[in-house]
N, C-alpha and C positions, 0 to 999 in steps of 0.2 A: 560463375560456377557456384553451384549450391554445395555447401560442405556439410556432410553428415557428422554429427558429434558422437552419437552412441545409438545402439539398437539397430535392428534390421528386421525386415519383413520376411516371413517364411510361410510355408504352406499352411501350417496350422494356425498361425497368427492371422493370416489373410481371411480366415473364416469368422474371426471374432469381430464384433462391432468395433469400428475404428473412428476416432475423433481427431480432427486437426484443430490445433489451437495456435493463434497468432498473438504473441506478446509484444506490444510496442515498448520502446525503450524505458528502462527503469526497473530496478529489482522489485519495486512495489507493484509492478504489473506482472512480472515473471513469476514471482514466488507463489502467489495465490493460484495462478493458472496451473503451475506445476503440481501444487497440492491437490487441486481439483482432478488433475490427471491421475495422481496416485490413488485418490479415493475411488475414482471410477474403476481403476484396475483392481484394487483390493476387494471392493464390495460387489462389483458387477461384471468383472471379467472383460472390461473395455480397454483396448489398447489405444495409444495416442501418439501423435506426432506434434511436438512442440516447436514452433517456428519463431525465431528471433531475427533481429535486423543486424546488418553488418556493423552498424555504428556501436553496437553494444557487445561486440565479440571480444571482450576484455578477458584477462586471466581470471578475474573474479567470476564472471558469468560462465566461462568455459568449465571452471572447477565445479560450479553449481550444477550445470547440465550433466557433467560426467558422473555426478553422484546419484542421478535418478535411476530408478529400477529399470530392468531390461524391457518392461512393457511400454516404456516411453522412449520413443526415438526423438532426437532433437537435431535441428539444422539451422544454419544461418543463411539468410538470403544474400545474394551478391550485393556489393556496395553500389550505391547510386550517387550521382554527382549533385551535391548541394552547394557548390562553390558560388552559384549565382545569388545565394541568399546573403544579405548584408551581415556584417559583424554585429553581434549582440542580438541576433534573432532569437525570439522566445523559444524555450524548449518545446512548448506545445506546437508551435509552427514547425520546428525541425522534425518532430515526430510525425506530424500530419503529412508534411511534404515527402518524407522518406517513405511512408506507407503508400501515398498516391503514386509515387514514381516507381514503386516496386510491384505494381499490379501485374505487368507482363511476366516477371520472374515468378511471382506467386502463382499465376495461372498455370505456368509450366509445372511447378511443383505439385499443385493439386491434381493436375491431369495424370501425372505419374503415380501419385498416391492412390488415386481412384482406380487405376488399372490393377494395382497389386493388393488392395485392401477393400474390405466391406465398409466403405466410408459412409457413416450415418449422420455426421454433423460437422459443422464448421463453427468455431467459437473465436471471437475476437473481443478485445477490450475497446473502450470508447474511441481512442485515437486511431483505431484501425477500421473505422466504419467503412472506408472506401474499399477495404478488402472484400466486402460483400460482392463487389463487382467480379472479382476473380472467382469466388465461389459460384456465382451465377453463371459465369462463362463456362464452367465445366459441369454444370448441372447438379451441384450439391443442393439437395432439397431443403435441408434444415440449417438455418443460419441464426446463430444466437449471439446476443450481446452480453458480455461479461463486465459487470461493474465491480472493480476491485475495492471500491470504497463502501458507501452506505446508501440507505434509502433516502436520506436528505439530499445527497448529491444527485441521485437518480431523479428525485422529484424536481429539482432545479432544471436538470437537463430536459426532462419531458415537457416542462413549461417554457423553456428558453426561447423557442421560435416565437411564441406569442408575446413573451416579455420583451423581446427584441423590437417588436412592433409597437408595443404599448408604452414602453418607458422611453421618453424622448432623450433624456440625458444619460449621465453616467450612473452606474449603480452606487458608486461611492458618494454621490450627491443626494441620494434619496433622503427625504425628510423623515420618513418612518421606516422601520425595519420591514424587510420583505416577508410577507406571510404566504406560505404555500400550504396546501391541504395536508393536515396531519403533522406539520413540521413546526419546530421552534422558530419564532420570528428571528430573522437574520439581519442585523444591521448592514446597511449598504457597504460599509468599509470592510466587512467580514465576508462578503460574497467572494466566491471563487476568483482567485487573483487574475487569471487570463481574461476575465470579463470586466476588469476594472478600467480598461482603456479601449473604447470603440475604434480608435484610430490605429490600433495595433493589429496586424494581420491575424494574430492568434485569436482575437475576438471573433472574427468572421469564421475562422476554422471551427471554433466551438459551436457557433450557431449552425454551421454546415453539418457537423457530426450529429448534433442534436436533432436536426431535421430528418436524419436518416434512421433514428431509433425505431420508428414505426415499421421499418422493413424487417426487423428481427422477428423470428417466430416465437421467441421468448427472451426474457431478460433474466440473467442469473446474477445475484447480488451477494457479495461477501459480507453479509451482516446477519443478525438474528433479531427476532421480534422484540425480545425484552429490552434491548438497548435503544430502540426507537419504536415503541408500541403503537403510537397514534399513526405514524407514517405507514407502518406495516398494515394496520387495519384498513387504511385507504387503498394501498397498492395491492392488497390481496383480493380486493373486489374486482371482478371482471368489468372492464370498461371498453365500450365500442371504440375501435381504432387504436387501442393500446395493446401491445403484446402482454401476455401473462407474465407475472413477476414471481420468481422463485428465490426465497431467502435460503442460501445453502451454506452460510458461514456459521462459525468462524473457520476460515481456511488460513492456517498459519504454518510456518515452517516446522516440519517433523523429520524425525530421523529415518533414513532409508533402511529398511530391513536387509536389503541385499548388501549394502556397503557399510552401514553403521554411520554414515556421514550425515551431519546436521550442520551445514555451514553455508554461508554465502560468500566466503572468502577463503583463500588458501590458509592452511594452518599456520599460526604464528606463535612465537615463544610467549608473547604477552597473554595469550589465551589461558594457558595453564597458570601463569603467574597471577592473573586477576582472580581466577577461581580459587586458587590457593589462598589468596588474601581474603576473599570472602569467607572461606572456611574458618578463619580466625576471628570473625566479627560476630557480635551478638545477634540473635534472631531479630529480623525485621528492623534492623538499625541503619541500613545503608540506603542512601538515595542514589539510584542509577541515573546518570546524566548522559543523554545521547540525542542527537538531532538527526539521526538517520544517515543513510549513505549519500544523500544528495543535498543535505542542509549545511549551511555555513552562517556563522554570525559575523557581523562587522567587528572590527578590531576592538572598538571601545566597548561594545556589548559583551564581547568575550572577556574583557578585563573586568567588567562589572559582575559578570557571572562568577568568575573566580573569587573575587572579593566577597560576594554574597554567600557563596558556599562556605568560605572560611568564617565569615561572621555568624553564620547559622549555628555553628558548633556541632553540626551533624556529620556523621560519617558519609563519605561519598565515593563512588566509582565513576569517573568521568571519561568518556570517549572523546578525546580532544582532536579536533580537526582544524586545519588551517583556516583562518578568517578570510572573509571576502567583503571588501568595502564597495563592491559594485552591485550587490544584491544578495538575497538570501539563498539563491541556488548556487551550490558549489560549482567551481570551475571544472570539477571532475565528476559531474553528475553520473556518468556511466560507470564509474569505478569507485571502489570504497577507499582506495589509498590516497592520502593527501599528497600533493605534489611538493609541498614544503614541509619542513619539520614544524609541527604545530606547537611544540613545547616552548619554542623561543618567543612566542607571542604572549605568554603568561606574565603576570605582574612579577616584578623583581622580588625574590624571596618567598614567593607563594609556595613553591614546592617544599622548601625547608620548613616553613611554618605549619604546613598541613600534613607533614610526613606521617604523623601518628593517626590521622583520621581519614586521610584521602589516598586514593590510588588512581593514577593516570594511565590511560591506554591511548596510544597514538592510532587514530584513524578508525579502528575496528575492534569490536569485542564480540564474543559469542552471545548475542542478546538473549536468545531463548534460555541458555544455560544460566545467565545472570538473573533474568526475571524469575526463573523457577527456583533459584537458590533461596534457602531458608533465611539468609542474612539480608536479603533485599526487601526493603519495606516501602519504598517509594520510587517513582520514575519521573524525572523531569524530562519531558518529551516534546517534540515538535508536533505531536498529534497526527502524524501520518497514520493512515488507517491500519496498515500492517502492524505497526508498533502498538497502536491502541488495542487491537484485538489480542495481541500477544500479552499485553499487560492485563487485560480483563480476564483472559482464560487462566492466568496464573495468580489472579487475585491481588494485583499490585496497584494501589491508588496512584493517581498522577497529578503532577504539576504541569499545566499546559503553557507551552511557549511556542505557538504556531509561527511558521515562517512563510510558506508560499503554497501554491496550488489550492487544494480544498481544506488546508489545515486550520485556517481561521474559522471556517464553517464548522468543522469537526469540534473545535474547542467550544464554540457557542452551544452546540447541541449537547456535548458531554457535560458542560457546566450548567447551563440553564435548563436543559431538558431533563437530565437524569441525575445530576450531581455527582459525577464520577471523577471530576477533576477540580483543582483550584487553579484559576488562571493567574498568571503574573500580570498585574495591571501596569499600564503605562504611567510614567516612564519607568523602564526596567532598570532601576538603580540597585546598588548593592544592598541597601537597607531593606527595600521591598522584597528583593529576591530572598534574603535571609529570613524575613518574616514568613513568607509563603512556604518555603521549604520546611521551616521548623513547625509551622502549623500542620502541614501534611503529615509529618512524621510523628509528632507527639501532642498536637493540639487537641483540646477537648471540645472545641466548637465545630467549625466547618470541617476541620481535618478528621475528627471522629466520624462525622456524618459521611464524608467521602469514603472512608475506610469501610464503613458498614455497607454502603451502596455497592461498592466494588465486590465485596464478598458475596452479595446476593447475585450480582450479574455473573460472577464466576460460576456459581451453581447453575444458573440458567443456561449459560453457554455450554457447559459440560453436558448437561442433560440433553440439550438439543443434538449433540453429536452421537449419542447412544444409538443403538440399532433401531429403536422405535422413536427416536427424537425427531424434532421438527426438521432439522437440516437433512438428516438421513432420509426421512420420508419424502421431502421435496425432491431430492436427487433421484430417488427410486422412481418417483412418478415420471420424471423426465425420461429416464432410461427405458421405462416400460413403453413409452411412445415410440422409441427407436425400434423396439422388438416387434411391435405390432404394426409399424409402418405409418404411424400418425405424425402430424406436424406438431 
């Protein structure tokens, strides 16, 4: 049974252009698609249905979907059986299998939506490529791929089928960094994590999805030219056999005009407390520390981070999550709440010793509110692309501590490509962590350069979102094709 979360079709809405968007699991996929839907509604009068999977129907996600404006209807597909997959199956495989097994249900949903709406397009992210089959089944003419990350990621995916054939061994064993057109050279160990083991089924899934990218009528990317100019120059050129590419970012979480809500989690008492604490701190003095809703540190690294923050002497606001010694993806990837009390894993006496300079929040904090606060001067981040864009658009320089997925690639591009971050080198001990955090916040060398670069990128990002900016123009060009019936 398909469950409607909010919104409804009516006679007047049925005459408006309508877009269906499929978000595969993870808030990093859902949030930018939702923001795209809001932008289409606000600027172009386009309504949308946002479809999510049963595996992500958590309280966190339901609260987020309920906060969307009336122009966006949302629903969850029925559960599918994944019990035949072995314990420890990679998240990329789980997402891909869930999508592939949901095609019959998705076909039914699209059939009903097409009957009651002027359906002009279907959009899915990378792990939903097989959903193009459902769109084709019901005759949806325009099928778009949405890349919630960046052009470096897209360039890798576009070349992946040929790389799969031309590279005989593992990416991690490459003697030289991988050089793709217009991209920063990426060391093999920093290549997208699901590509690091050819024997793992998630590798084959990645190649499978990549091979289908050419089926898209266009590719929409949550990035902007100034953050990766050389890659943008390459991909903006029309190339035979490749869909056109539209840079429509940054798409980051915004406040809903209808509800006033700007949240990916239910309200918590710690929200007001951490913001009240920030109000008492000097301007640009606090390092915000967060590894996203899906990231987790091993216990020993969590301890070294705590001691490093203490040793740095800098103020910090840390979103503390339960550690994971089995990998860097949290055991509660689909939900923001830690299943165990994370505070008990901190070093003995740490809270008391840092009481005057630090503030701890369990599991979740209002990230946009924190990054936009005057007291926030730095962000120690996993380099998830949502978090990266949020940091750039609020002018907050970053310390890069990547964990999984494309985050290592992002860190290389942000560091060596444009100089918007300082990476924490290996091994990540307390002394090195302290040194990097202090350099970012008050250093006169690389820290000062990073702060200057991020300020310039903020200006570029904001300009692109204006009515005549690059992102707005790209999206308007796409919508115009829907109006005149072009692909």
